[in-house]
C-alpha positions in Angstrom: 46.9 122.1 -140.5 49.2 122.6 -143.5 50.6 125.8 -142.0 52.2 124.0 -139.0 55.9 124.0 -139.1 57.6 120.9 -137.5 60.8 121.7 -135.8 63.6 119.1 -136.1 64.3 117.1 -133.0 67.8 117.2 -131.5 70.1 114.3 -132.0 69.6 111.8 -129.2 72.7 110.2 -127.8 72.5 106.4 -127.5 73.1 105.0 -124.0 76.5 103.4 -123.3 74.9 99.9 -123.5 73.6 100.4 -127.0 76.9 101.9 -128.1 78.7 98.6 -127.3 76.0 96.6 -129.1 76.5 98.7 -132.2 80.2 98.5 -132.1 80.7 102.2 -131.1 82.7 103.4 -128.2 80.8 105.6 -125.6 81.9 109.1 -125.0 84.8 109.4 -122.5 83.9 110.8 -119.1 80.2 110.1 -119.4 80.0 107.1 -117.1 80.2 107.9 -113.4 79.4 105.8 -110.4 76.1 106.5 -108.6 77.8 107.8 -105.5 79.9 110.3 -107.5 76.8 111.5 -109.3 74.9 111.9 -106.0 77.8 113.8 -104.4 78.2 116.1 -107.4 74.4 116.8 -107.4 74.4 117.6 -103.7 77.4 119.9 -104.1 75.9 121.6 -107.1 72.6 122.2 -105.5 74.2 123.5 -102.3 76.5 125.8 -104.2 73.6 127.0 -106.4 71.5 127.9 -103.3 74.3 129.8 -101.6 75.1 131.8 -104.8 71.4 132.4 -105.5 71.0 133.7 -101.9 73.9 136.1 -102.6 72.4 137.2 -105.9 70.1 139.8 -104.4 72.8 142.0 -102.8 74.9 141.7 -106.0 72.0 142.7 -108.2 71.3 145.7 -105.9 75.0 146.9 -106.0 75.4 146.3 -109.7 72.1 148.0 -110.5 72.9 151.0 -108.4 76.3 151.3 -110.2 75.4 150.5 -113.8 72.7 153.1 -114.6 74.2 156.2 -112.9 77.6 155.5 -114.3 76.1 155.1 -117.8 74.2 158.3 -117.4 77.4 160.0 -116.2 79.3 158.7 -119.2 76.7 160.1 -121.6 76.7 163.4 -119.7 80.6 163.5 -119.7 80.6 162.8 -123.4 78.2 165.7 -124.1 79.4 168.2 -121.5 83.2 167.5 -121.6 84.1 166.4 -125.1 87.7 167.6 -124.5 88.1 165.0 -121.7 87.5 161.6 -123.2 89.0 159.8 -120.2 85.9 160.8 -118.2 83.6 159.2 -120.7 85.9 156.1 -120.9 86.2 155.7 -117.1 82.5 156.1 -116.4 81.6 153.8 -119.3 84.1 151.2 -118.3 82.7 151.1 -114.7 79.2 150.8 -116.0 80.0 148.1 -118.5 82.1 146.1 -115.9 79.2 146.1 -113.4 76.9 144.9 -116.2 79.3 142.1 -117.2 79.7 141.0 -113.6 75.9 140.7 -113.2 75.5 138.9 -116.6 78.4 136.5 -115.8 76.9 135.7 -112.4 73.6 134.9 -113.9 75.3 132.6 -116.4 77.1 130.8 -113.6 73.8 130.4 -111.8 72.2 129.0 -115.0 75.0 126.5 -115.4 74.7 125.4 -111.8 70.9 125.1 -111.9 69.8 121.8 -110.6 67.2 121.3 -113.3 68.0 121.0 -116.9 67.1 124.1 -118.9 67.5 125.4 -122.4 70.6 127.6 -122.7 69.8 130.1 -125.4 72.6 132.6 -124.8 
């Protein structure tokens, strides 16, 4: 077992009660009442479900736009090198659809009711 690499554990934040005992001040904005937390959780879950329900049409539209516009941009770059605005416009539309889809997925990941590792 000498080839096992142990990953360092993340820093654990002390609860607010332990911070006062140690003479530290708790982080501002971390302490909320239970009713506010429950209301925020209910709003977050309902917003997540509505946005997740609307994700399928958005993925369909963005997928239909992204790939053909990218292929048209490559074709315009090859077939019409004297018209760079064609390449730029097709490429911009393709990239914009991709960014919209990626941003929407990031928003859904932020609203996710369960905690998850955010790697990107």
